[in-house]
mmCIF file of the C-alpha atoms, coordinates in Angstrom:
data_MODEL
# 
_entry.id   MODEL 
# 
loop_
_atom_site.group_PDB 
_atom_site.id 
_atom_site.type_symbol 
_atom_site.label_atom_id 
_atom_site.label_alt_id 
_atom_site.label_comp_id 
_atom_site.label_asym_id 
_atom_site.label_entity_id 
_atom_site.label_seq_id 
_atom_site.pdbx_PDB_ins_code 
_atom_site.Cartn_x 
_atom_site.Cartn_y 
_atom_site.Cartn_z 
_atom_site.occupancy 
_atom_site.B_iso_or_equiv 
_atom_site.pdbx_formal_charge 
_atom_site.auth_seq_id 
_atom_site.auth_comp_id 
_atom_site.auth_asym_id 
_atom_site.auth_atom_id 
_atom_site.pdbx_PDB_model_num 
ATOM 1   C CA . MET A 1 1   ? -59.615 41.850 -84.689  1.00 0.00 ? 1   MET A CA 1 
ATOM 2   C CA . SER A 1 2   ? -62.015 42.515 -86.343  1.00 0.00 ? 2   SER A CA 1 
ATOM 3   C CA . GLU A 1 3   ? -63.226 44.411 -89.698  1.00 0.00 ? 3   GLU A CA 1 
ATOM 4   C CA . GLN A 1 4   ? -66.181 46.802 -89.115  1.00 0.00 ? 4   GLN A CA 1 
ATOM 5   C CA . PRO A 1 5   ? -69.668 45.773 -89.336  1.00 0.00 ? 5   PRO A CA 1 
ATOM 6   C CA . ASN A 1 6   ? -71.092 44.248 -92.430  1.00 0.00 ? 6   ASN A CA 1 
ATOM 7   C CA . GLU A 1 7   ? -67.473 44.521 -93.830  1.00 0.00 ? 7   GLU A CA 1 
ATOM 8   C CA . GLN A 1 8   ? -66.276 41.546 -95.840  1.00 0.00 ? 8   GLN A CA 1 
ATOM 9   C CA . PRO A 1 9   ? -63.031 40.298 -94.589  1.00 0.00 ? 9   PRO A CA 1 
ATOM 10  C CA . TYR A 1 10  ? -59.724 40.732 -96.025  1.00 0.00 ? 10  TYR A CA 1 
ATOM 11  C CA . THR A 1 11  ? -58.742 37.536 -98.343  1.00 0.00 ? 11  THR A CA 1 
ATOM 12  C CA . GLY A 1 12  ? -55.132 38.332 -97.730  1.00 0.00 ? 12  GLY A CA 1 
ATOM 13  C CA . PRO A 1 13  ? -52.063 40.416 -98.763  1.00 0.00 ? 13  PRO A CA 1 
ATOM 14  C CA . ASP A 1 14  ? -53.365 40.745 -102.170 1.00 0.00 ? 14  ASP A CA 1 
ATOM 15  C CA . ASP A 1 15  ? -56.468 41.583 -101.132 1.00 0.00 ? 15  ASP A CA 1 
ATOM 16  C CA . PRO A 1 16  ? -57.327 45.028 -103.910 1.00 0.00 ? 16  PRO A CA 1 
ATOM 17  C CA . ARG A 1 17  ? -58.518 46.885 -100.607 1.00 0.00 ? 17  ARG A CA 1 
ATOM 18  C CA . VAL A 1 18  ? -55.166 45.693 -98.582  1.00 0.00 ? 18  VAL A CA 1 
ATOM 19  C CA . SER A 1 19  ? -52.828 46.640 -101.749 1.00 0.00 ? 19  SER A CA 1 
ATOM 20  C CA . ALA A 1 20  ? -55.124 50.183 -101.937 1.00 0.00 ? 20  ALA A CA 1 
ATOM 21  C CA . LEU A 1 21  ? -53.801 51.328 -97.967  1.00 0.00 ? 21  LEU A CA 1 
ATOM 22  C CA . ARG A 1 22  ? -50.399 53.198 -96.924  1.00 0.00 ? 22  ARG A CA 1 
ATOM 23  C CA . ILE A 1 23  ? -47.785 51.102 -96.224  1.00 0.00 ? 23  ILE A CA 1 
ATOM 24  C CA . GLU A 1 24  ? -46.488 51.067 -92.847  1.00 0.00 ? 24  GLU A CA 1 
ATOM 25  C CA . GLU A 1 25  ? -43.636 50.799 -91.677  1.00 0.00 ? 25  GLU A CA 1 
ATOM 26  C CA . PHE A 1 26  ? -41.897 49.593 -88.119  1.00 0.00 ? 26  PHE A CA 1 
ATOM 27  C CA . ALA A 1 27  ? -38.111 50.795 -87.455  1.00 0.00 ? 27  ALA A CA 1 
ATOM 28  C CA . PHE A 1 28  ? -35.560 48.923 -90.264  1.00 0.00 ? 28  PHE A CA 1 
ATOM 29  C CA . PRO A 1 29  ? -35.780 45.317 -91.939  1.00 0.00 ? 29  PRO A CA 1 
ATOM 30  C CA . GLY A 1 30  ? -34.232 43.723 -89.683  1.00 0.00 ? 30  GLY A CA 1 
ATOM 31  C CA . PRO A 1 31  ? -34.940 41.881 -86.175  1.00 0.00 ? 31  PRO A CA 1 
ATOM 32  C CA . LEU A 1 32  ? -36.592 44.994 -84.731  1.00 0.00 ? 32  LEU A CA 1 
ATOM 33  C CA . ARG A 1 33  ? -38.895 45.358 -87.393  1.00 0.00 ? 33  ARG A CA 1 
ATOM 34  C CA . ASP A 1 34  ? -39.471 41.626 -86.652  1.00 0.00 ? 34  ASP A CA 1 
ATOM 35  C CA . GLN A 1 35  ? -40.089 42.043 -83.207  1.00 0.00 ? 35  GLN A CA 1 
ATOM 36  C CA . LEU A 1 36  ? -42.039 44.954 -83.908  1.00 0.00 ? 36  LEU A CA 1 
ATOM 37  C CA . VAL A 1 37  ? -44.599 43.376 -86.153  1.00 0.00 ? 37  VAL A CA 1 
ATOM 38  C CA . ALA A 1 38  ? -44.548 40.432 -83.563  1.00 0.00 ? 38  ALA A CA 1 
ATOM 39  C CA . ALA A 1 39  ? -45.625 42.359 -81.401  1.00 0.00 ? 39  ALA A CA 1 
ATOM 40  C CA . VAL A 1 40  ? -48.553 44.220 -83.401  1.00 0.00 ? 40  VAL A CA 1 
ATOM 41  C CA . LEU A 1 41  ? -49.478 40.543 -84.589  1.00 0.00 ? 41  LEU A CA 1 
ATOM 42  C CA . SER A 1 42  ? -49.673 39.345 -80.543  1.00 0.00 ? 42  SER A CA 1 
ATOM 43  C CA . GLY A 1 43  ? -52.001 42.434 -79.659  1.00 0.00 ? 43  GLY A CA 1 
ATOM 44  C CA . ALA A 1 44  ? -48.952 43.194 -77.101  1.00 0.00 ? 44  ALA A CA 1 
ATOM 45  C CA . LYS A 1 45  ? -48.180 46.490 -79.476  1.00 0.00 ? 45  LYS A CA 1 
ATOM 46  C CA . THR A 1 46  ? -51.316 48.779 -79.937  1.00 0.00 ? 46  THR A CA 1 
ATOM 47  C CA . SER A 1 47  ? -48.800 52.335 -79.586  1.00 0.00 ? 47  SER A CA 1 
ATOM 48  C CA . THR A 1 48  ? -45.900 53.205 -81.684  1.00 0.00 ? 48  THR A CA 1 
ATOM 49  C CA . THR A 1 49  ? -44.076 57.047 -82.155  1.00 0.00 ? 49  THR A CA 1 
ATOM 50  C CA . GLY A 1 50  ? -42.775 58.793 -84.726  1.00 0.00 ? 50  GLY A CA 1 
ATOM 51  C CA . LEU A 1 51  ? -40.403 61.517 -85.752  1.00 0.00 ? 51  LEU A CA 1 
ATOM 52  C CA . VAL A 1 52  ? -42.440 65.062 -87.151  1.00 0.00 ? 52  VAL A CA 1 
ATOM 53  C CA . ALA A 1 53  ? -38.729 65.517 -88.173  1.00 0.00 ? 53  ALA A CA 1 
ATOM 54  C CA . ASP A 1 54  ? -38.979 62.074 -90.388  1.00 0.00 ? 54  ASP A CA 1 
ATOM 55  C CA . TYR A 1 55  ? -42.836 62.752 -91.273  1.00 0.00 ? 55  TYR A CA 1 
ATOM 56  C CA . GLU A 1 56  ? -41.641 66.554 -93.431  1.00 0.00 ? 56  GLU A CA 1 
ATOM 57  C CA . HIS A 1 57  ? -37.689 64.508 -94.568  1.00 0.00 ? 57  HIS A CA 1 
ATOM 58  C CA . GLU A 1 58  ? -40.198 61.905 -95.837  1.00 0.00 ? 58  GLU A CA 1 
ATOM 59  C CA . ASN A 1 59  ? -42.981 64.586 -97.486  1.00 0.00 ? 59  ASN A CA 1 
ATOM 60  C CA . GLU A 1 60  ? -45.518 62.696 -95.993  1.00 0.00 ? 60  GLU A CA 1 
ATOM 61  C CA . PRO A 1 61  ? -48.746 63.370 -93.802  1.00 0.00 ? 61  PRO A CA 1 
ATOM 62  C CA . LEU A 1 62  ? -49.030 62.364 -90.238  1.00 0.00 ? 62  LEU A CA 1 
ATOM 63  C CA . PRO A 1 63  ? -51.091 59.556 -89.775  1.00 0.00 ? 63  PRO A CA 1 
ATOM 64  C CA . GLN A 1 64  ? -55.212 60.742 -88.878  1.00 0.00 ? 64  GLN A CA 1 
ATOM 65  C CA . ALA A 1 65  ? -57.794 58.334 -87.072  1.00 0.00 ? 65  ALA A CA 1 
ATOM 66  C CA . GLY A 1 66  ? -59.625 55.760 -88.682  1.00 0.00 ? 66  GLY A CA 1 
ATOM 67  C CA . VAL A 1 67  ? -56.729 55.614 -91.507  1.00 0.00 ? 67  VAL A CA 1 
ATOM 68  C CA . ARG A 1 68  ? -55.822 52.164 -92.101  1.00 0.00 ? 68  ARG A CA 1 
ATOM 69  C CA . SER A 1 69  ? -52.554 51.215 -93.336  1.00 0.00 ? 69  SER A CA 1 
ATOM 70  C CA . ALA A 1 70  ? -50.919 47.347 -94.517  1.00 0.00 ? 70  ALA A CA 1 
ATOM 71  C CA . VAL A 1 71  ? -48.441 46.325 -92.260  1.00 0.00 ? 71  VAL A CA 1 
ATOM 72  C CA . ILE A 1 72  ? -45.189 44.553 -93.912  1.00 0.00 ? 72  ILE A CA 1 
ATOM 73  C CA . ASP A 1 73  ? -42.349 42.797 -92.362  1.00 0.00 ? 73  ASP A CA 1 
ATOM 74  C CA . SER A 1 74  ? -38.812 42.674 -92.964  1.00 0.00 ? 74  SER A CA 1 
ATOM 75  C CA . ALA A 1 75  ? -39.037 41.169 -96.284  1.00 0.00 ? 75  ALA A CA 1 
ATOM 76  C CA . GLY A 1 76  ? -41.163 43.497 -97.475  1.00 0.00 ? 76  GLY A CA 1 
ATOM 77  C CA . THR A 1 77  ? -44.940 41.098 -96.950  1.00 0.00 ? 77  THR A CA 1 
ATOM 78  C CA . VAL A 1 78  ? -47.731 42.842 -95.854  1.00 0.00 ? 78  VAL A CA 1 
ATOM 79  C CA . VAL A 1 79  ? -48.945 40.654 -93.319  1.00 0.00 ? 79  VAL A CA 1 
ATOM 80  C CA . ALA A 1 80  ? -51.757 42.866 -91.322  1.00 0.00 ? 80  ALA A CA 1 
ATOM 81  C CA . VAL A 1 81  ? -53.829 45.586 -91.623  1.00 0.00 ? 81  VAL A CA 1 
ATOM 82  C CA . THR A 1 82  ? -53.806 48.145 -88.206  1.00 0.00 ? 82  THR A CA 1 
ATOM 83  C CA . GLU A 1 83  ? -56.285 51.648 -88.010  1.00 0.00 ? 83  GLU A CA 1 
ATOM 84  C CA . THR A 1 84  ? -54.932 54.422 -86.571  1.00 0.00 ? 84  THR A CA 1 
ATOM 85  C CA . THR A 1 85  ? -57.321 55.340 -83.175  1.00 0.00 ? 85  THR A CA 1 
ATOM 86  C CA . GLU A 1 86  ? -55.354 58.355 -82.044  1.00 0.00 ? 86  GLU A CA 1 
ATOM 87  C CA . VAL A 1 87  ? -53.043 60.564 -83.137  1.00 0.00 ? 87  VAL A CA 1 
ATOM 88  C CA . ARG A 1 88  ? -51.507 63.195 -80.545  1.00 0.00 ? 88  ARG A CA 1 
ATOM 89  C CA . VAL A 1 89  ? -47.780 65.626 -81.291  1.00 0.00 ? 89  VAL A CA 1 
ATOM 90  C CA . VAL A 1 90  ? -46.225 66.148 -78.194  1.00 0.00 ? 90  VAL A CA 1 
ATOM 91  C CA . PRO A 1 91  ? -42.938 67.528 -77.151  1.00 0.00 ? 91  PRO A CA 1 
ATOM 92  C CA . LEU A 1 92  ? -40.402 63.922 -76.667  1.00 0.00 ? 92  LEU A CA 1 
ATOM 93  C CA . ALA A 1 93  ? -40.826 65.810 -72.483  1.00 0.00 ? 93  ALA A CA 1 
ATOM 94  C CA . GLU A 1 94  ? -44.477 64.813 -72.479  1.00 0.00 ? 94  GLU A CA 1 
ATOM 95  C CA . VAL A 1 95  ? -44.602 61.477 -73.793  1.00 0.00 ? 95  VAL A CA 1 
ATOM 96  C CA . ASP A 1 96  ? -46.716 59.449 -70.710  1.00 0.00 ? 96  ASP A CA 1 
ATOM 97  C CA . LEU A 1 97  ? -46.610 55.473 -69.353  1.00 0.00 ? 97  LEU A CA 1 
ATOM 98  C CA . GLN A 1 98  ? -49.420 54.371 -71.094  1.00 0.00 ? 98  GLN A CA 1 
ATOM 99  C CA . HIS A 1 99  ? -48.544 55.135 -74.215  1.00 0.00 ? 99  HIS A CA 1 
ATOM 100 C CA . ALA A 1 100 ? -44.481 53.450 -73.319  1.00 0.00 ? 100 ALA A CA 1 
ATOM 101 C CA . LEU A 1 101 ? -46.356 50.418 -71.593  1.00 0.00 ? 101 LEU A CA 1 
ATOM 102 C CA . ASP A 1 102 ? -48.701 50.044 -74.661  1.00 0.00 ? 102 ASP A CA 1 
ATOM 103 C CA . GLU A 1 103 ? -45.709 49.524 -76.897  1.00 0.00 ? 103 GLU A CA 1 
ATOM 104 C CA . GLY A 1 104 ? -45.563 46.536 -76.359  1.00 0.00 ? 104 GLY A CA 1 
ATOM 105 C CA . GLU A 1 105 ? -41.949 45.862 -76.197  1.00 0.00 ? 105 GLU A CA 1 
ATOM 106 C CA . GLY A 1 106 ? -41.542 45.806 -72.567  1.00 0.00 ? 106 GLY A CA 1 
ATOM 107 C CA . TYR A 1 107 ? -41.413 49.002 -70.573  1.00 0.00 ? 107 TYR A CA 1 
ATOM 108 C CA . THR A 1 108 ? -41.894 50.043 -67.713  1.00 0.00 ? 108 THR A CA 1 
ATOM 109 C CA . THR A 1 109 ? -40.756 53.510 -67.333  1.00 0.00 ? 109 THR A CA 1 
ATOM 110 C CA . VAL A 1 110 ? -40.601 55.593 -68.967  1.00 0.00 ? 110 VAL A CA 1 
ATOM 111 C CA . ALA A 1 111 ? -36.992 56.594 -68.626  1.00 0.00 ? 111 ALA A CA 1 
ATOM 112 C CA . GLU A 1 112 ? -36.378 53.202 -70.085  1.00 0.00 ? 112 GLU A CA 1 
ATOM 113 C CA . TRP A 1 113 ? -38.566 54.099 -73.456  1.00 0.00 ? 113 TRP A CA 1 
ATOM 114 C CA . ARG A 1 114 ? -36.753 57.553 -74.092  1.00 0.00 ? 114 ARG A CA 1 
ATOM 115 C CA . GLU A 1 115 ? -33.208 56.005 -73.437  1.00 0.00 ? 115 GLU A CA 1 
ATOM 116 C CA . VAL A 1 116 ? -33.998 52.929 -75.964  1.00 0.00 ? 116 VAL A CA 1 
ATOM 117 C CA . HIS A 1 117 ? -36.021 55.616 -78.257  1.00 0.00 ? 117 HIS A CA 1 
ATOM 118 C CA . GLU A 1 118 ? -33.117 57.691 -78.427  1.00 0.00 ? 118 GLU A CA 1 
ATOM 119 C CA . GLY A 1 119 ? -30.435 55.030 -79.696  1.00 0.00 ? 119 GLY A CA 1 
ATOM 120 C CA . PHE A 1 120 ? -32.774 54.078 -82.509  1.00 0.00 ? 120 PHE A CA 1 
ATOM 121 C CA . TRP A 1 121 ? -33.178 58.371 -83.257  1.00 0.00 ? 121 TRP A CA 1 
ATOM 122 C CA . HIS A 1 122 ? -29.454 58.763 -83.179  1.00 0.00 ? 122 HIS A CA 1 
ATOM 123 C CA . GLY A 1 123 ? -28.222 55.915 -85.202  1.00 0.00 ? 123 GLY A CA 1 
ATOM 124 C CA . PRO A 1 124 ? -26.795 55.173 -87.909  1.00 0.00 ? 124 PRO A CA 1 
ATOM 125 C CA . GLN A 1 125 ? -30.046 54.704 -90.437  1.00 0.00 ? 125 GLN A CA 1 
ATOM 126 C CA . MET A 1 126 ? -32.022 57.190 -88.776  1.00 0.00 ? 126 MET A CA 1 
ATOM 127 C CA . ARG A 1 127 ? -30.045 59.621 -88.948  1.00 0.00 ? 127 ARG A CA 1 
ATOM 128 C CA . ALA A 1 128 ? -29.092 58.307 -92.277  1.00 0.00 ? 128 ALA A CA 1 
ATOM 129 C CA . ALA A 1 129 ? -32.720 58.240 -93.677  1.00 0.00 ? 129 ALA A CA 1 
ATOM 130 C CA . LEU A 1 130 ? -32.666 62.116 -92.249  1.00 0.00 ? 130 LEU A CA 1 
ATOM 131 C CA . GLY A 1 131 ? -29.805 63.108 -94.201  1.00 0.00 ? 131 GLY A CA 1 
ATOM 132 C CA . ASP A 1 132 ? -28.523 64.292 -90.791  1.00 0.00 ? 132 ASP A CA 1 
ATOM 133 C CA . PRO A 1 133 ? -25.601 62.681 -89.751  1.00 0.00 ? 133 PRO A CA 1 
ATOM 134 C CA . GLU A 1 134 ? -25.607 65.369 -86.571  1.00 0.00 ? 134 GLU A CA 1 
ATOM 135 C CA . PHE A 1 135 ? -29.432 64.702 -85.993  1.00 0.00 ? 135 PHE A CA 1 
ATOM 136 C CA . THR A 1 136 ? -30.512 64.819 -82.035  1.00 0.00 ? 136 THR A CA 1 
ATOM 137 C CA . VAL A 1 137 ? -33.753 64.612 -80.336  1.00 0.00 ? 137 VAL A CA 1 
ATOM 138 C CA . HIS A 1 138 ? -34.065 67.068 -76.737  1.00 0.00 ? 138 HIS A CA 1 
ATOM 139 C CA . ASP A 1 139 ? -37.415 67.715 -74.667  1.00 0.00 ? 139 ASP A CA 1 
ATOM 140 C CA . GLY A 1 140 ? -39.035 69.739 -76.816  1.00 0.00 ? 140 GLY A CA 1 
ATOM 141 C CA . THR A 1 141 ? -38.136 67.638 -80.278  1.00 0.00 ? 141 THR A CA 1 
ATOM 142 C CA . PRO A 1 142 ? -42.193 67.112 -81.276  1.00 0.00 ? 142 PRO A CA 1 
ATOM 143 C CA . VAL A 1 143 ? -42.548 63.156 -81.374  1.00 0.00 ? 143 VAL A CA 1 
ATOM 144 C CA . VAL A 1 144 ? -45.818 61.506 -83.112  1.00 0.00 ? 144 VAL A CA 1 
ATOM 145 C CA . LEU A 1 145 ? -47.995 59.293 -80.412  1.00 0.00 ? 145 LEU A CA 1 
ATOM 146 C CA . GLU A 1 146 ? -49.818 57.056 -82.253  1.00 0.00 ? 146 GLU A CA 1 
ATOM 147 C CA . ARG A 1 147 ? -52.649 54.466 -81.263  1.00 0.00 ? 147 ARG A CA 1 
ATOM 148 C CA . PHE A 1 148 ? -53.955 51.697 -83.264  1.00 0.00 ? 148 PHE A CA 1 
ATOM 149 C CA . ARG A 1 149 ? -55.941 48.058 -83.557  1.00 0.00 ? 149 ARG A CA 1 
ATOM 150 C CA . LEU A 1 150 ? -55.171 45.342 -85.157  1.00 0.00 ? 150 LEU A CA 1 
ATOM 151 C CA . VAL A 1 151 ? -58.101 45.110 -88.003  1.00 0.00 ? 151 VAL A CA 1 
ATOM 152 C CA . ALA A 1 152 ? -56.854 41.482 -89.704  1.00 0.00 ? 152 ALA A CA 1 
ATOM 153 C CA . ASP A 1 153 ? -53.785 38.895 -89.891  1.00 0.00 ? 153 ASP A CA 1 
ATOM 154 C CA . LEU A 1 154 ? -52.810 38.534 -93.046  1.00 0.00 ? 154 LEU A CA 1 
ATOM 155 C CA . ARG A 1 155 ? -50.745 36.127 -92.411  1.00 0.00 ? 155 ARG A CA 1 
ATOM 156 C CA . ARG A 1 156 ? -51.206 33.036 -95.153  1.00 0.00 ? 156 ARG A CA 1 
ATOM 157 C CA . GLU A 1 157 ? -51.452 29.878 -93.244  1.00 0.00 ? 157 GLU A CA 1 
ATOM 158 C CA . PRO A 1 158 ? -48.830 27.205 -93.565  1.00 0.00 ? 158 PRO A CA 1 
ATOM 159 C CA . ALA A 1 159 ? -49.591 24.811 -96.437  1.00 0.00 ? 159 ALA A CA 1 
ATOM 160 C CA . GLY A 1 160 ? -51.760 21.852 -95.396  1.00 0.00 ? 160 GLY A CA 1 
ATOM 161 C CA . ASP A 1 161 ? -52.804 23.455 -92.679  1.00 0.00 ? 161 ASP A CA 1 
ATOM 162 C CA . PRO A 1 162 ? -56.586 22.119 -92.375  1.00 0.00 ? 162 PRO A CA 1 
ATOM 163 C CA . ARG A 1 163 ? -57.975 25.993 -90.588  1.00 0.00 ? 163 ARG A CA 1 
# 
């Protein structure tokens, strides 16, 4: 976890440089987001997968390598800064094992990764977010495979912590 050489460390979530970053949200607020954010903060999660359809629905550009983001937890608090290192758009059927492993959620096979992701994408929250109660994915569905690195952990130290 490091900033660029000769770059001042981020001072925390209120640092103006952090406030200017695009917000990165993993899943929806709740237990899954908390689990994913914890995996990012621990370094276990270095990749994530999104639907091209979601970016299009939200009228958001796809992530780009070199761009930093402010990661928020379920409470909407900025807890980290990540930097995208690689972006690939592939059909769902082409997601590889390394990507699934690097999601840091304990998957051991692509089939296991896909089953869990399909459950999420076919769930009521995602279908509502896409405005399509019948939304479904298939082998040809375009997905965004994003790799990133943790640049800064911005969680505040507990009061009285001498660190």
